N, CA, C and O atoms as a GROMACS GRO file, in nm:
protein
  444
    1UNK      N    1   0.086  -0.118   0.000
    1UNK     CA    2   0.000   0.000   0.000
    1UNK      C    3   0.090   0.123   0.000
    1UNK      O    4   0.189   0.129   0.073
    2UNK      N    5   0.054   0.219  -0.082
    2UNK     CA    6   0.130   0.343  -0.092
    2UNK      C    7   0.098   0.434   0.027
    2UNK      O    8  -0.008   0.423   0.088
    3UNK      N    9   0.190   0.522   0.058
    3UNK     CA   10   0.171   0.611   0.172
    3UNK      C   11   0.049   0.702   0.155
    3UNK      O   12  -0.021   0.730   0.252
    4UNK      N   13   0.022   0.749   0.033
    4UNK     CA   14  -0.094   0.836   0.011
    4UNK      C   15  -0.224   0.761   0.036
    4UNK      O   16  -0.319   0.818   0.092
    5UNK      N   17  -0.231   0.635  -0.004
    5UNK     CA   18  -0.350   0.554   0.022
    5UNK      C   19  -0.366   0.528   0.171
    5UNK      O   20  -0.477   0.526   0.223
    6UNK      N   21  -0.255   0.507   0.239
    6UNK     CA   22  -0.258   0.485   0.383
    6UNK      C   23  -0.310   0.609   0.455
    6UNK      O   24  -0.396   0.599   0.543
    7UNK      N   25  -0.260   0.725   0.417
    7UNK     CA   26  -0.304   0.850   0.479
    7UNK      C   27  -0.452   0.874   0.452
    7UNK      O   28  -0.524   0.918   0.541
    8UNK      N   29  -0.497   0.846   0.330
    8UNK     CA   30  -0.639   0.865   0.296
    8UNK      C   31  -0.728   0.773   0.381
    8UNK      O   32  -0.833   0.816   0.428
    9UNK      N   33  -0.686   0.648   0.399
    9UNK     CA   34  -0.765   0.554   0.480
    9UNK      C   35  -0.770   0.598   0.626
    9UNK      O   36  -0.876   0.597   0.688
   10UNK      N   37  -0.655   0.635   0.678
   10UNK     CA   38  -0.652   0.678   0.818
   10UNK      C   39  -0.730   0.807   0.839
   10UNK      O   40  -0.795   0.824   0.942
   11UNK      N   41  -0.723   0.898   0.743
   11UNK     CA   42  -0.798   1.023   0.753
   11UNK      C   43  -0.949   0.997   0.750
   11UNK      O   44  -1.025   1.060   0.823
   12UNK      N   45  -0.990   0.904   0.666
   12UNK     CA   46  -1.133   0.871   0.659
   12UNK      C   47  -1.182   0.812   0.790
   12UNK      O   48  -1.296   0.835   0.830
   13UNK      N   49  -1.097   0.738   0.857
   13UNK     CA   50  -1.135   0.675   0.983
   13UNK      C   51  -1.120   0.768   1.104
   13UNK      O   52  -1.164   0.735   1.214
   14UNK      N   53  -1.057   0.883   1.083
   14UNK     CA   54  -1.030   0.976   1.193
   14UNK      C   55  -1.149   1.068   1.219
   14UNK      O   56  -1.133   1.187   1.245
   15UNK      N   57  -1.267   1.012   1.212
   15UNK     CA   58  -1.391   1.086   1.238
   15UNK      C   59  -1.486   0.988   1.305
   15UNK      O   60  -1.504   0.875   1.257
   16UNK      N   61  -1.547   1.030   1.413
   16UNK     CA   62  -1.625   0.939   1.499
   16UNK      C   63  -1.735   0.863   1.425
   16UNK      O   64  -1.746   0.741   1.440
   17UNK      N   65  -1.815   0.932   1.346
   17UNK     CA   66  -1.926   0.867   1.276
   17UNK      C   67  -1.875   0.768   1.172
   17UNK      O   68  -1.924   0.655   1.164
   18UNK      N   69  -1.775   0.809   1.094
   18UNK     CA   70  -1.722   0.718   0.991
   18UNK      C   71  -1.657   0.596   1.054
   18UNK      O   72  -1.670   0.485   1.002
   19UNK      N   73  -1.588   0.614   1.165
   19UNK     CA   74  -1.527   0.500   1.232
   19UNK      C   75  -1.634   0.404   1.282
   19UNK      O   76  -1.618   0.283   1.271
   20UNK      N   77  -1.742   0.457   1.336
   20UNK     CA   78  -1.852   0.371   1.385
   20UNK      C   79  -1.917   0.296   1.270
   20UNK      O   80  -1.945   0.176   1.282
   21UNK      N   81  -1.942   0.363   1.158
   21UNK     CA   82  -2.002   0.298   1.040
   21UNK      C   83  -1.908   0.188   0.989
   21UNK      O   84  -1.952   0.077   0.959
   22UNK      N   85  -1.780   0.221   0.979
   22UNK     CA   86  -1.681   0.125   0.930
   22UNK      C   87  -1.679   0.001   1.020
   22UNK      O   88  -1.680  -0.112   0.970
   23UNK      N   89  -1.675   0.021   1.151
   23UNK     CA   90  -1.671  -0.093   1.244
   23UNK      C   91  -1.797  -0.177   1.232
   23UNK      O   92  -1.791  -0.300   1.240
   24UNK      N   93  -1.911  -0.113   1.215
   24UNK     CA   94  -2.037  -0.186   1.197
   24UNK      C   95  -2.029  -0.273   1.072
   24UNK      O   96  -2.069  -0.390   1.074
   25UNK      N   97  -1.977  -0.217   0.963
   25UNK     CA   98  -1.971  -0.292   0.837
   25UNK      C   99  -1.864  -0.403   0.842
   25UNK      O  100  -1.878  -0.503   0.773
   26UNK      N  101  -1.761  -0.386   0.920
   26UNK     CA  102  -1.663  -0.494   0.939
   26UNK      C  103  -1.732  -0.612   1.006
   26UNK      O  104  -1.712  -0.727   0.966
   27UNK      N  105  -1.814  -0.584   1.107
   27UNK     CA  106  -1.888  -0.690   1.175
   27UNK      C  107  -1.988  -0.756   1.080
   27UNK      O  108  -2.008  -0.877   1.084
   28UNK      N  109  -2.051  -0.674   0.994
   28UNK     CA  110  -2.149  -0.729   0.898
   28UNK      C  111  -2.083  -0.823   0.798
   28UNK      O  112  -2.151  -0.908   0.741
   29UNK      N  113  -1.954  -0.809   0.777
   29UNK     CA  114  -1.882  -0.897   0.686
   29UNK      C  115  -1.911  -0.868   0.540
   29UNK      O  116  -1.961  -0.760   0.508
   30UNK      N  117  -1.880  -0.960   0.453
   30UNK     CA  118  -1.895  -0.938   0.309
   30UNK      C  119  -2.040  -0.921   0.264
   30UNK      O  120  -2.066  -0.867   0.156
   31UNK      N  121  -2.134  -0.965   0.346
   31UNK     CA  122  -2.276  -0.947   0.313
   31UNK      C  123  -2.311  -0.798   0.314
   31UNK      O  124  -2.391  -0.753   0.232
   32UNK      N  125  -2.252  -0.724   0.405
   32UNK     CA  126  -2.275  -0.580   0.414
   32UNK      C  127  -2.412  -0.546   0.467
   32UNK      O  128  -2.479  -0.629   0.530
   33UNK      N  129  -2.454  -0.422   0.441
   33UNK     CA  130  -2.583  -0.374   0.488
   33UNK      C  131  -2.633  -0.265   0.394
   33UNK      O  132  -2.553  -0.190   0.338
   34UNK      N  133  -2.765  -0.256   0.377
   34UNK     CA  134  -2.820  -0.150   0.292
   34UNK      C  135  -2.805  -0.014   0.358
   34UNK      O  136  -2.807  -0.003   0.481
   35UNK      N  137  -2.792   0.089   0.276
   35UNK     CA  138  -2.774   0.225   0.326
   35UNK      C  139  -2.888   0.264   0.420
   35UNK      O  140  -2.864   0.328   0.523
   36UNK      N  141  -3.010   0.228   0.388
   36UNK     CA  142  -3.124   0.262   0.472
   36UNK      C  143  -3.113   0.204   0.612
   36UNK      O  144  -3.147   0.271   0.710
   37UNK      N  145  -3.066   0.082   0.622
   37UNK     CA  146  -3.049   0.018   0.753
   37UNK      C  147  -2.938   0.087   0.832
   37UNK      O  148  -2.951   0.107   0.952
   38UNK      N  149  -2.830   0.123   0.764
   38UNK     CA  150  -2.719   0.192   0.831
   38UNK      C  151  -2.767   0.328   0.882
   38UNK      O  152  -2.738   0.366   0.995
   39UNK      N  153  -2.841   0.401   0.797
   39UNK     CA  154  -2.893   0.531   0.837
   39UNK      C  155  -2.986   0.522   0.956
   39UNK      O  156  -2.980   0.605   1.047
   40UNK      N  157  -3.072   0.421   0.957
   40UNK     CA  158  -3.165   0.403   1.068
   40UNK      C  159  -3.090   0.367   1.196
   40UNK      O  160  -3.122   0.418   1.303
   41UNK      N  161  -2.992   0.279   1.184
   41UNK     CA  162  -2.915   0.237   1.300
   41UNK      C  163  -2.840   0.354   1.363
   41UNK      O  164  -2.836   0.366   1.486
   42UNK      N  165  -2.783   0.439   1.280
   42UNK     CA  166  -2.705   0.552   1.330
   42UNK      C  167  -2.788   0.680   1.343
   42UNK      O  168  -2.736   0.786   1.376
   43UNK      N  169  -2.918   0.668   1.317
   43UNK     CA  170  -3.013   0.778   1.333
   43UNK      C  171  -2.964   0.906   1.264
   43UNK      O  172  -2.951   1.012   1.326
   44UNK      N  173  -2.939   0.891   1.134
   44UNK     CA  174  -2.895   1.008   1.058
   44UNK      C  175  -2.965   1.014   0.924
   44UNK      O  176  -3.000   0.910   0.867
   45UNK      N  177  -2.986   1.134   0.873
   45UNK     CA  178  -3.049   1.149   0.742
   45UNK      C  179  -2.962   1.084   0.634
   45UNK      O  180  -2.840   1.078   0.647
   46UNK      N  181  -3.026   1.037   0.529
   46UNK     CA  182  -2.951   0.969   0.422
   46UNK      C  183  -2.849   1.061   0.356
   46UNK      O  184  -2.745   1.014   0.310
   47UNK      N  185  -2.876   1.193   0.352
   47UNK     CA  186  -2.779   1.284   0.291
   47UNK      C  187  -2.651   1.289   0.374
   47UNK      O  188  -2.541   1.292   0.318
   48UNK      N  189  -2.663   1.289   0.505
   48UNK     CA  190  -2.545   1.289   0.593
   48UNK      C  191  -2.474   1.154   0.583
   48UNK      O  192  -2.351   1.149   0.574
   49UNK      N  193  -2.550   1.047   0.584
   49UNK     CA  194  -2.492   0.914   0.571
   49UNK      C  195  -2.418   0.902   0.438
   49UNK      O  196  -2.307   0.848   0.433
   50UNK      N  197  -2.478   0.952   0.333
   50UNK     CA  198  -2.417   0.945   0.200
   50UNK      C  199  -2.280   1.013   0.199
   50UNK      O  200  -2.186   0.962   0.137
   51UNK      N  201  -2.269   1.125   0.267
   51UNK     CA  202  -2.140   1.195   0.276
   51UNK      C  203  -2.035   1.106   0.342
   51UNK      O  204  -1.924   1.093   0.291
   52UNK      N  205  -2.070   1.044   0.454
   52UNK     CA  206  -1.974   0.960   0.527
   52UNK      C  207  -1.938   0.835   0.447
   52UNK      O  208  -1.822   0.796   0.442
   53UNK      N  209  -2.037   0.773   0.384
   53UNK     CA  210  -2.009   0.654   0.303
   53UNK      C  211  -1.920   0.690   0.184
   53UNK      O  212  -1.831   0.612   0.149
   54UNK      N  213  -1.942   0.805   0.125
   54UNK     CA  214  -1.859   0.850   0.012
   54UNK      C  215  -1.714   0.864   0.055
   54UNK      O  216  -1.623   0.822  -0.017
   55UNK      N  217  -1.690   0.923   0.171
   55UNK     CA  218  -1.553   0.940   0.220
   55UNK      C  219  -1.485   0.805   0.243
   55UNK      O  220  -1.367   0.788   0.211
   56UNK      N  221  -1.558   0.710   0.296
   56UNK     CA  222  -1.502   0.577   0.318
   56UNK      C  223  -1.477   0.504   0.186
   56UNK      O  224  -1.380   0.429   0.174
   57UNK      N  225  -1.564   0.527   0.087
   57UNK     CA  226  -1.544   0.466  -0.045
   57UNK      C  227  -1.424   0.526  -0.117
   57UNK      O  228  -1.348   0.454  -0.181
   58UNK      N  229  -1.408   0.658  -0.107
   58UNK     CA  230  -1.293   0.724  -0.170
   58UNK      C  231  -1.163   0.666  -0.115
   58UNK      O  232  -1.066   0.649  -0.188
   59UNK      N  233  -1.162   0.635   0.015
   59UNK     CA  234  -1.044   0.577   0.079
   59UNK      C  235  -1.033   0.427   0.052
   59UNK      O  236  -0.941   0.362   0.101
   60UNK      N  237  -1.127   0.372  -0.025
   60UNK     CA  238  -1.132   0.230  -0.062
   60UNK      C  239  -1.152   0.138   0.058
   60UNK      O  240  -1.115   0.020   0.052
   61UNK      N  241  -1.210   0.190   0.165
   61UNK     CA  242  -1.239   0.108   0.283
   61UNK      C  243  -1.374   0.038   0.271
   61UNK      O  244  -1.400  -0.059   0.342
   62UNK      N  245  -1.460   0.087   0.181
   62UNK     CA  246  -1.590   0.027   0.158
   62UNK      C  247  -1.608  -0.002   0.011
   62UNK      O  248  -1.548   0.062  -0.075
   63UNK      N  249  -1.693  -0.099  -0.016
   63UNK     CA  250  -1.739  -0.130  -0.152
   63UNK      C  251  -1.890  -0.118  -0.150
   63UNK      O  252  -1.952  -0.130  -0.044
   64UNK      N  253  -1.949  -0.094  -0.265
   64UNK     CA  254  -2.096  -0.090  -0.270
   64UNK      C  255  -2.143  -0.169  -0.391
   64UNK      O  256  -2.072  -0.184  -0.490
   65UNK      N  257  -2.266  -0.218  -0.380
   65UNK     CA  258  -2.329  -0.287  -0.492
   65UNK      C  259  -2.478  -0.257  -0.487
   65UNK      O  260  -2.533  -0.229  -0.380
   66UNK      N  261  -2.539  -0.262  -0.600
   66UNK     CA  262  -2.682  -0.235  -0.607
   66UNK      C  263  -2.758  -0.367  -0.596
   66UNK      O  264  -2.721  -0.467  -0.658
   67UNK      N  265  -2.863  -0.364  -0.517
   67UNK     CA  266  -2.953  -0.480  -0.503
   67UNK      C  267  -3.094  -0.425  -0.520
   67UNK      O  268  -3.155  -0.377  -0.424
   68UNK      N  269  -3.145  -0.432  -0.641
   68UNK     CA  270  -3.275  -0.371  -0.670
   68UNK      C  271  -3.262  -0.220  -0.656
   68UNK      O  272  -3.182  -0.157  -0.725
   69UNK      N  273  -3.340  -0.162  -0.567
   69UNK     CA  274  -3.335  -0.017  -0.545
   69UNK      C  275  -3.241   0.021  -0.431
   69UNK      O  276  -3.221   0.139  -0.404
   70UNK      N  277  -3.184  -0.079  -0.364
   70UNK     CA  278  -3.098  -0.052  -0.248
   70UNK      C  279  -2.951  -0.053  -0.287
   70UNK      O  280  -2.909  -0.127  -0.376
   71UNK      N  281  -2.874   0.029  -0.217
   71UNK     CA  282  -2.729   0.022  -0.225
   71UNK      C  283  -2.681  -0.052  -0.102
   71UNK      O  284  -2.714  -0.014   0.011
   72UNK      N  285  -2.604  -0.156  -0.123
   72UNK     CA  286  -2.550  -0.237  -0.015
   72UNK      C  287  -2.402  -0.199   0.001
   72UNK      O  288  -2.326  -0.199  -0.096
   73UNK      N  289  -2.364  -0.167   0.124
   73UNK     CA  290  -2.226  -0.130   0.153
   73UNK      C  291  -2.162  -0.240   0.235
   73UNK      O  292  -2.224  -0.298   0.324
   74UNK      N  293  -2.034  -0.268   0.205
   74UNK     CA  294  -1.960  -0.370   0.277
   74UNK      C  295  -1.815  -0.324   0.293
   74UNK      O  296  -1.764  -0.248   0.211
   75UNK      N  297  -1.752  -0.369   0.398
   75UNK     CA  298  -1.611  -0.338   0.420
   75UNK      C  299  -1.528  -0.401   0.309
   75UNK      O  300  -1.557  -0.512   0.263
   76UNK      N  301  -1.424  -0.331   0.267
   76UNK     CA  302  -1.332  -0.381   0.166
   76UNK      C  303  -1.215  -0.446   0.240
   76UNK      O  304  -1.119  -0.379   0.277
   77UNK      N  305  -1.224  -0.576   0.260
   77UNK     CA  306  -1.125  -0.646   0.340
   77UNK      C  307  -0.988  -0.650   0.275
   77UNK      O  308  -0.887  -0.660   0.346
   78UNK      N  309  -0.979  -0.641   0.144
   78UNK     CA  310  -0.849  -0.636   0.077
   78UNK      C  311  -0.775  -0.509   0.118
   78UNK      O  312  -0.656  -0.514   0.150
   79UNK      N  313  -0.844  -0.396   0.118
   79UNK     CA  314  -0.781  -0.270   0.159
   79UNK      C  315  -0.746  -0.273   0.307
   79UNK      O  316  -0.640  -0.224   0.347
   80UNK      N  317  -0.834  -0.329   0.389
   80UNK     CA  318  -0.807  -0.338   0.533
   80UNK      C  319  -0.680  -0.419   0.557
   80UNK      O  320  -0.595  -0.379   0.636
   81UNK      N  321  -0.666  -0.530   0.488
   81UNK     CA  322  -0.545  -0.612   0.503
   81UNK      C  323  -0.421  -0.538   0.455
   81UNK      O  324  -0.316  -0.548   0.518
   82UNK      N  325  -0.433  -0.464   0.345
   82UNK     CA  326  -0.319  -0.386   0.296
   82UNK      C  327  -0.280  -0.279   0.397
   82UNK      O  328  -0.162  -0.257   0.423
   83UNK      N  329  -0.379  -0.212   0.453
   83UNK     CA  330  -0.353  -0.107   0.551
   83UNK      C  331  -0.284  -0.165   0.675
   83UNK      O  332  -0.183  -0.112   0.721
   84UNK      N  333  -0.339  -0.275   0.726
   84UNK     CA  334  -0.276  -0.337   0.844
   84UNK      C  335  -0.136  -0.389   0.812
   84UNK      O  336  -0.046  -0.380   0.896
   85UNK      N  337  -0.119  -0.442   0.693
   85UNK     CA  338   0.014  -0.488   0.652
   85UNK      C  339   0.113  -0.374   0.646
   85UNK      O  340   0.227  -0.388   0.690
   86UNK      N  341   0.070  -0.260   0.591
   86UNK     CA  342   0.158  -0.143   0.584
   86UNK      C  343   0.194  -0.094   0.723
   86UNK      O  344   0.310  -0.064   0.751
   87UNK      N  345   0.094  -0.088   0.812
   87UNK     CA  346   0.117  -0.036   0.947
   87UNK      C  347   0.203  -0.128   1.032
   87UNK      O  348   0.273  -0.081   1.122
   88UNK      N  349   0.199  -0.257   1.004
   88UNK     CA  350   0.275  -0.353   1.086
   88UNK      C  351   0.392  -0.415   1.010
   88UNK      O  352   0.447  -0.516   1.053
   89UNK      N  353   0.428  -0.357   0.898
   89UNK     CA  354   0.531  -0.414   0.811
   89UNK      C  355   0.661  -0.445   0.884
   89UNK      O  356   0.724  -0.548   0.857
   90UNK      N  357   0.702  -0.359   0.974
   90UNK     CA  358   0.830  -0.379   1.042
   90UNK      C  359   0.810  -0.419   1.188
   90UNK      O  360   0.901  -0.406   1.270
   91UNK      N  361   0.693  -0.468   1.219
   91UNK     CA  362   0.662  -0.513   1.354
   91UNK      C  363   0.753  -0.629   1.392
   91UNK      O  364   0.781  -0.716   1.310
   92UNK      N  365   0.798  -0.629   1.513
   92UNK     CA  366   0.880  -0.740   1.565
   92UNK      C  367   0.999  -0.768   1.474
   92UNK      O  368   1.031  -0.884   1.447
   93UNK      N  369   1.063  -0.662   1.428
   93UNK     CA  370   1.182  -0.673   1.343
   93UNK      C  371   1.155  -0.753   1.215
   93UNK      O  372   1.243  -0.824   1.166
   94UNK      N  373   1.034  -0.741   1.163
   94UNK     CA  374   1.002  -0.805   1.036
   94UNK      C  375   0.954  -0.949   1.046
   94UNK      O  376   0.919  -1.009   0.944
   95UNK      N  377   0.950  -1.006   1.166
   95UNK     CA  378   0.900  -1.142   1.178
   95UNK      C  379   0.747  -1.141   1.176
   95UNK      O  380   0.686  -1.036   1.200
   96UNK      N  381   0.687  -1.252   1.150
   96UNK     CA  382   0.541  -1.262   1.140
   96UNK      C  383   0.480  -1.281   1.279
   96UNK      O  384   0.431  -1.390   1.310
   97UNK      N  385   0.482  -1.177   1.360
   97UNK     CA  386   0.430  -1.190   1.496
   97UNK      C  387   0.284  -1.150   1.509
   97UNK      O  388   0.216  -1.193   1.602
   98UNK      N  389   0.234  -1.068   1.418
   98UNK     CA  390   0.095  -1.020   1.427
   98UNK      C  391   0.014  -1.078   1.312
   98UNK      O  392   0.050  -1.060   1.196
   99UNK      N  393  -0.095  -1.147   1.343
   99UNK     CA  394  -0.178  -1.204   1.236
   99UNK      C  395  -0.252  -1.095   1.159
   99UNK      O  396  -0.292  -0.993   1.216
  100UNK      N  397  -0.269  -1.116   1.031
  100UNK     CA  398  -0.346  -1.024   0.947
  100UNK      C  399  -0.494  -1.048   0.968
  100UNK      O  400  -0.535  -1.155   1.013
  101UNK      N  401  -0.573  -0.948   0.937
  101UNK     CA  402  -0.719  -0.961   0.945
  101UNK      C  403  -0.762  -1.051   0.831
  101UNK      O  404  -0.717  -1.035   0.718
  102UNK      N  405  -0.849  -1.144   0.861
  102UNK     CA  406  -0.901  -1.229   0.755
  102UNK      C  407  -1.048  -1.194   0.732
  102UNK      O  408  -1.116  -1.144   0.822
  103UNK      N  409  -1.094  -1.219   0.615
  103UNK     CA  410  -1.232  -1.190   0.581
  103UNK      C  411  -1.323  -1.286   0.656
  103UNK      O  412  -1.306  -1.407   0.646
  104UNK      N  413  -1.419  -1.232   0.733
  104UNK     CA  414  -1.508  -1.321   0.808
  104UNK      C  415  -1.595  -1.402   0.714
  104UNK      O  416  -1.625  -1.361   0.602
  105UNK      N  417  -1.636  -1.518   0.763
  105UNK     CA  418  -1.725  -1.601   0.682
  105UNK      C  419  -1.864  -1.544   0.686
  105UNK      O  420  -1.899  -1.470   0.778
  106UNK      N  421  -1.946  -1.578   0.588
  106UNK     CA  422  -2.085  -1.533   0.585
  106UNK      C  423  -2.161  -1.588   0.706
  106UNK      O  424  -2.254  -1.524   0.756
  107UNK      N  425  -2.122  -1.706   0.750
  107UNK     CA  426  -2.190  -1.770   0.861
  107UNK      C  427  -2.182  -1.685   0.988
  107UNK      O  428  -2.280  -1.677   1.063
  108UNK      N  429  -2.067  -1.620   1.014
  108UNK     CA  430  -2.050  -1.542   1.134
  108UNK      C  431  -2.085  -1.396   1.118
  108UNK      O  432  -2.071  -1.319   1.214
  109UNK      N  433  -2.130  -1.355   1.001
  109UNK     CA  434  -2.159  -1.213   0.976
  109UNK      C  435  -2.289  -1.172   1.041
  109UNK      O  436  -2.386  -1.247   1.046
  110UNK      N  437  -2.289  -1.049   1.092
  110UNK     CA  438  -2.413  -0.991   1.149
  110UNK      C  439  -2.506  -0.953   1.036
  110UNK      O  440  -2.461  -0.915   0.929
  111UNK      N  441  -2.634  -0.964   1.060
  111UNK     CA  442  -2.731  -0.927   0.956
  111UNK      C  443  -2.821  -0.819   1.005
  111UNK      O  444  -2.909  -0.775   0.932
   0.00000   0.00000   0.00000
């Protein structure tokens, strides 16, 4: 991961609402959650939610897909792993002491 991408990801997460949304979607796993459900859960108007989701997408921390009329958002685990790899690259003098985040299975994902 390049330093500019790392800074963009960390900057996107350096805001309370975006960090909470991101953590919720990590728990949801690859199944993700529709924007309407996220907005209702965090009690925010869709326009405000849209702003926060856009910032997380620009940083490549989220992916979205259309399901009928709904937009489904999910954590981008490839980017999360790259970010953690970059941040821990020289951990423990380069030995593999810290496990990488793995993509949760659908079975354990919150719905």
